[in-house]
C-alpha positions in Angstrom: -78.8 103.2 191.6 -75.3 101.8 191.2 -72.4 104.1 191.6 -70.2 103.9 188.6 -67.1 105.9 189.6 -67.7 106.7 193.2 -67.6 110.1 194.8 -64.5 111.1 196.7 -65.0 112.3 200.3 -62.3 113.7 202.6 -61.9 110.2 204.0 -61.4 108.6 200.7 -60.1 111.3 198.3 -56.5 110.0 198.5 -57.7 106.6 197.6 -59.8 107.6 194.6 -57.2 109.4 192.5 -56.3 107.7 189.2 -58.5 104.8 188.3 -62.3 105.1 188.9 -63.5 103.4 192.0 -65.2 100.6 190.1 -61.9 99.5 188.6 -60.1 99.6 191.9 -62.8 97.4 193.4 -62.5 95.0 190.4 -58.7 94.7 190.9 -59.1 94.2 194.6 -61.8 91.6 194.1 -59.8 89.8 191.4 -56.7 89.5 193.5 -58.6 88.5 196.7 -60.5 85.7 195.0 -57.4 84.5 193.2 -55.6 84.2 196.6 -58.7 82.5 198.0 -58.4 79.8 195.3 -54.6 79.6 195.8 -55.1 78.9 199.5 -57.7 76.2 198.8 -55.4 74.5 196.3 -52.3 74.6 198.6 -53.9 72.0 200.8 -54.9 69.7 197.9 -51.4 69.8 196.5 -49.8 69.2 199.9 -51.9 66.3 201.0 -49.8 63.5 199.6 -46.8 64.7 201.6 -48.8 65.4 204.7 -50.3 61.9 204.5 -46.8 60.4 204.3 -45.2 62.5 207.0 -48.0 62.3 209.6 -48.8 58.7 208.6 -52.6 59.3 208.4 -55.2 57.6 206.2 -56.9 59.0 203.1 -60.1 59.5 205.2 -58.2 61.5 207.8 -56.7 63.6 205.0 -60.1 64.2 203.5 -61.3 65.5 206.8 -58.8 68.4 206.6 -60.6 69.5 203.4 -64.0 69.0 205.2 -62.8 71.2 208.1 -62.0 74.0 205.6 -65.4 73.9 204.0 -67.2 73.8 207.3 -65.3 76.9 208.3 -66.4 78.4 204.9 -70.0 77.6 205.6 -70.0 79.3 209.0 -68.2 82.3 207.6 -71.0 83.0 205.2 -73.1 84.1 208.1 -70.4 85.8 210.2 -68.7 87.7 207.5 -71.9 88.6 205.7 -73.2 90.1 208.9 -69.9 91.9 209.5 -69.9 93.4 205.9 -73.4 94.7 206.2 -72.8 96.3 209.6 -69.2 97.4 209.3 -68.5 97.8 205.6 -67.4 96.0 202.4 -63.9 97.2 202.5 -63.3 96.3 206.1 -64.8 92.9 205.8 -62.8 92.1 202.7 -59.5 93.0 204.4 -60.4 91.0 207.5 -61.4 87.9 205.5 -58.2 88.0 203.4 -56.0 88.5 206.5 -57.6 85.6 208.3 -57.1 83.0 205.6 -53.7 84.4 204.6 -52.2 84.3 208.1 -53.8 81.1 209.2 -52.8 79.3 206.0 -49.2 80.4 206.5 -49.4 79.3 210.2 -50.0 75.7 209.1 -46.4 75.7 208.1 -45.6 75.7 211.8 -48.2 73.1 212.8 -46.9 70.2 214.9 -49.5 67.6 214.2 -52.7 66.5 212.5 -55.1 68.2 214.9 -53.3 71.5 214.9 -53.5 71.4 211.1 -57.2 70.7 211.2 -57.9 73.6 213.7 -55.9 76.0 211.7 -57.5 74.9 208.5 -61.0 75.5 210.0 -60.1 79.0 211.0 -58.6 79.7 207.6 -61.9 78.6 206.2 -63.7 81.3 208.2 -61.7 83.8 206.1 -61.9 81.9 202.8 -65.7 81.7 202.8 -66.3 85.3 203.7 -64.7 86.7 200.6 -67.3 85.6 197.9 -70.3 87.4 199.4 -68.5 90.6 200.2 -67.0 90.9 196.7 -70.4 90.2 195.1 -72.0 93.0 197.1 -69.0 95.4 196.5 -69.1 94.8 192.7 -72.9 95.3 192.5 -72.6 98.6 194.4 -69.8 100.1 192.4 -70.6 98.9 188.8 -73.7 99.9 186.8 -76.4 97.3 186.7 -76.0 96.6 183.0 -72.3 95.7 183.5 -72.4 94.0 186.9 -72.7 90.5 185.5 -69.6 90.8 183.4 -67.7 92.5 186.2 -68.6 89.8 188.8 -67.8 87.0 186.3 -64.4 88.6 185.5 -63.6 88.9 189.2 -64.6 85.3 190.0 -62.8 84.0 186.9 -59.6 84.6 189.0 -60.5 81.2 190.7 -58.9 79.0 188.0 -55.9 81.4 187.9 -55.4 80.9 191.6 -55.7 77.2 191.2 -53.2 77.1 188.4 -50.8 79.3 190.4 -50.9 77.0 193.3 -50.1 74.0 191.1 -47.1 75.8 189.6 -45.8 76.8 193.1 -46.3 73.3 194.3 -44.4 71.9 191.4 -41.4 74.0 192.3 -41.6 74.1 196.1 -42.7 70.6 197.2 -39.8 68.6 195.7 -37.2 71.1 197.0 -38.5 72.5 200.3 -41.5 70.5 201.4 -45.2 71.1 202.2 -44.6 73.5 205.1 -42.9 76.1 202.8 -45.8 75.8 200.4 -48.2 76.8 203.2 -46.0 79.8 204.0 -46.9 81.1 200.5 -50.4 81.7 201.7 -49.2 84.9 203.4 -48.8 86.4 199.9 -52.6 87.2 200.2 -51.7 90.1 202.4 -50.7 91.9 199.2 -54.4 92.1 198.5 -55.0 93.5 202.0 -52.5 96.3 201.4 -53.9 97.2 198.0 -57.5 97.3 199.4 -56.4 99.4 202.4 -54.5 102.0 200.4 -56.4 102.2 197.1 -60.0 101.1 197.5 -62.6 103.3 199.3 -65.6 102.0 201.1 -68.8 101.5 199.1 -70.6 104.9 199.0 -73.9 103.1 198.6 -73.3 101.1 201.8 -72.1 104.2 203.7 -75.3 106.1 202.7 -77.5 103.2 203.8 -75.6 102.9 207.1 -76.0 106.6 207.8 -79.8 106.3 207.1 -80.0 103.3 209.5 -78.2 105.2 212.3 -80.3 108.3 211.8 -83.4 106.1 212.2 -82.0 104.6 215.4 -83.5 101.7 217.2 -83.2 98.0 216.3 -83.0 98.8 212.6 -79.6 100.6 213.1 -77.8 97.3 212.8 -78.4 94.3 210.5 -79.5 91.1 212.1 -78.9 87.6 210.7 -82.6 86.8 211.0 -83.4 89.4 208.3 -82.5 87.0 205.5 -85.3 84.8 206.7 -87.9 87.5 206.7 -91.1 86.5 204.7 -90.3 88.8 201.7 -86.9 87.1 201.1 -87.2 83.7 202.7 -87.9 82.0 199.4 -84.8 83.6 197.9 -82.6 82.4 200.8 -83.9 78.8 200.8 -84.0 78.2 197.1 -80.8 80.2 196.4 -79.0 78.1 199.0 -80.3 74.9 197.5 -79.3 75.9 194.0 -75.8 76.8 195.2 -75.5 73.6 197.2 -76.4 71.3 194.3 -74.0 73.2 192.0 -71.1 73.1 194.5 -71.7 69.4 195.4 -71.3 68.7 191.7 -68.3 71.0 191.3 -66.3 69.6 194.2 -67.3 66.1 193.4 -65.9 66.4 189.8 -62.9 68.5 190.6 -61.7 66.5 193.6 -61.7 63.2 191.7 -60.9 64.1 188.0 -57.1 63.9 188.6 -57.5 60.4 190.1 -60.0 59.4 187.5 -57.6 60.3 184.7 -54.7 58.4 186.3 -56.5 55.4 187.7 -59.2 54.7 185.1 -57.8 56.3 182.0 -54.2 55.2 182.5 -52.5 58.6 182.3 -49.1 59.5 183.6 -49.0 62.2 186.4 -47.3 64.7 184.1 -49.9 64.2 181.3 -52.7 64.5 183.8 -51.5 67.9 185.0 -51.8 69.3 181.5 -55.4 68.0 181.3 -56.1 69.9 184.5 -54.6 73.0 183.1 -56.9 72.7 180.1 -59.9 72.4 182.4 -58.9 75.7 184.1 -58.5 77.4 180.7 -62.0 76.3 179.8 -63.4 77.5 183.1 -61.7 81.0 182.8 -63.2 81.4 179.3 -66.6 80.2 180.6 -66.6 83.0 183.2 -66.2 85.6 180.5 -68.8 84.1 178.2 -71.5 83.7 180.9 -70.7 87.1 182.4 -71.6 88.6 179.0 -74.7 86.4 178.8 -75.8 87.4 182.3 -75.8 91.1 181.2 -77.4 90.3 177.9 -80.2 87.8 178.7 -80.3 88.0 182.5 -78.6 86.1 185.3 -81.4 83.6 185.7 -81.4 82.6 182.0 -77.6 82.5 182.0 -77.6 80.2 185.0 -80.1 77.8 183.4 -78.0 77.5 180.2 -74.9 77.0 182.4 -76.5 74.1 184.4 -78.1 72.5 181.3 -74.6 72.4 179.7 -73.0 71.0 182.8 -75.7 68.4 183.1 -75.0 67.1 179.6 -71.2 67.5 179.5 -70.2 65.9 182.8 -71.5 62.4 182.0 -70.2 62.7 178.4 -66.7 63.5 179.8 -66.9 60.8 182.5 -67.6 58.0 180.0 -65.2 59.2 177.2 -62.3 56.8 176.9 -60.1 58.3 174.1 -57.3 60.4 175.5 -57.6 62.9 172.7 -61.3 63.2 173.2 -60.8 63.8 177.0 -58.3 66.5 176.3 -60.7 68.5 174.2 -63.9 67.7 176.2 -62.3 68.9 179.4 -62.3 72.6 178.6 -65.7 72.3 177.0 -67.1 70.8 180.1 -65.4 73.4 182.3 -67.0 76.2 180.4 -70.1 75.3 182.4 -68.4 75.4 185.7 -68.6 79.2 185.7 -71.9 79.6 187.7 -70.1 81.3 190.6 -69.6 84.5 188.6 -73.3 84.6 187.6 -74.4 83.9 191.1 -72.3 86.9 192.3 -74.4 89.3 190.3 -77.7 87.5 190.5 -77.9 86.8 194.2 -76.8 90.3 195.1 -79.8 91.7 193.1 -82.3 89.4 195.0 -81.6 91.1 198.3 -82.1 94.7 199.4 -78.9 96.7 200.1 -79.3 96.4 203.9 -78.7 92.6 203.8 -77.1 92.2 200.4 -73.7 90.8 201.5 -75.3 88.6 204.2 -78.0 87.2 201.9 -75.9 86.5 198.9 -72.9 85.2 200.9 -75.2 82.9 202.9 -76.7 81.3 199.8 -73.3 80.6 198.2 -71.1 79.8 201.1 -73.6 77.7 203.1 -73.7 75.7 199.8 -70.0 75.4 200.0 -70.3 74.1 203.5 -72.9 71.5 202.5 -70.7 70.4 199.6 -67.9 69.6 202.1 -69.0 65.9 202.1 -69.4 65.6 198.4 -65.9 64.2 197.7 -66.4 61.6 200.4 -69.8 60.5 199.1 -68.4 60.3 195.5 -65.5 58.2 196.8 -68.0 55.8 198.4 -69.8 55.5 195.1 -66.6 54.9 193.2 -65.6 52.2 195.7 -68.7 50.2 194.7 -68.8 51.1 191.0 -66.2 53.4 189.4 -65.1 57.0 189.4 -66.6 57.4 186.0 -70.1 56.5 187.5 -69.5 58.7 190.5 -68.5 61.7 188.3 -71.3 61.2 185.9 -73.8 61.4 188.7 -72.6 64.9 189.4 -74.5 65.9 186.2 -77.7 65.1 188.0 -76.7 67.5 190.8 -76.1 70.3 188.3 -79.6 69.5 186.9 -81.1 70.0 190.4 -79.3 73.3 190.7 -80.9 74.4 187.5 -84.3 73.3 188.7 -84.0 75.5 191.8 -83.1 78.5 189.7 -86.3 78.1 187.8 -88.1 78.9 191.1 -86.3 82.2 191.4 -87.3 85.6 189.8 -85.8 87.2 186.7 -83.7 90.2 187.9 -83.2 91.9 184.6 -83.6 95.6 185.0 -83.4 95.4 188.7 -80.9 98.0 190.1 -78.1 96.8 192.3 -78.7 99.5 194.9 -81.9 100.4 196.6 
């Protein structure tokens, strides 16, 4: 049974005055994921200047992004295990602190390899956030509201992206890329808020106490538990679905700016407004599909999401009218809101004991696998065109939907055991 407002204990009573616990978790998760997105985008915005200053190739620059996503993939296991053993609140703060501090440290980097190493470590923090937030939301919000709550929290992603773009527009021409990376430390604001105002999940604390009372090997959570026979199908199929979705997402979003400039002849300034419109559509999509997830179930909402993306991505890729592209962009991006639905849906597939580990593994290993998507799409574009490469991402969204068909309907399933 999900805890709606939380119950204050001597250890957490100071933190639970005022807003109910579920709202504090919502605010913490929203800020954390927005900073997660901001840190991702800081690298993308800085790459042109890094390439010029360090005199590296486009392929070398792309590997910096790959290093980040590889760190993200590993963190899905490490941070999920940490959250299930040591708490949602603690894991969330550790993850934010890692990516905030190591992103800021890149501002002091002396060369290409130091940037890559720091970016990999930052990825270890960046990837751990999603699964922890998903578990935290599902343990503090009622089951019939968890889809909307998770989608709202994860809708902070386009806000973080947009904020990074605005910061870059002001900082890069005046102060350079190093100062932009220093801005990553602002994520520590979310650490402070979580520390002072967000109590630990009561559901997790109760489950931990029961494990410790039982003693033995079951007192701590092991990574192998997400591959136990009763959840193995969820882990494999869930990871495949997230992988296909994220391959398509990163393939599209990495190359759309270049596509608009190179193949549709837009000026850089005009292209930026088109990207803003994409993020507006994505934000609205998170709210729409969060509502649908609570109304018709997470599985059905995901299927609709992926069908829409399968259709809209190639339609967008082959549109040539500037006006049509402007309005098709946010419509297409409505269907890029699967992360919010996954947040509620994956968490309900797993028992409380391995909830953060299981859901985080599915999503963030998918992120790690998607690390090579931009490179592969670039190879396709070199032989054909970016329009062809982007349109093929629609097929990847279709495969994500096909995987979801193999998973159960979680409607009516409580978030806590």
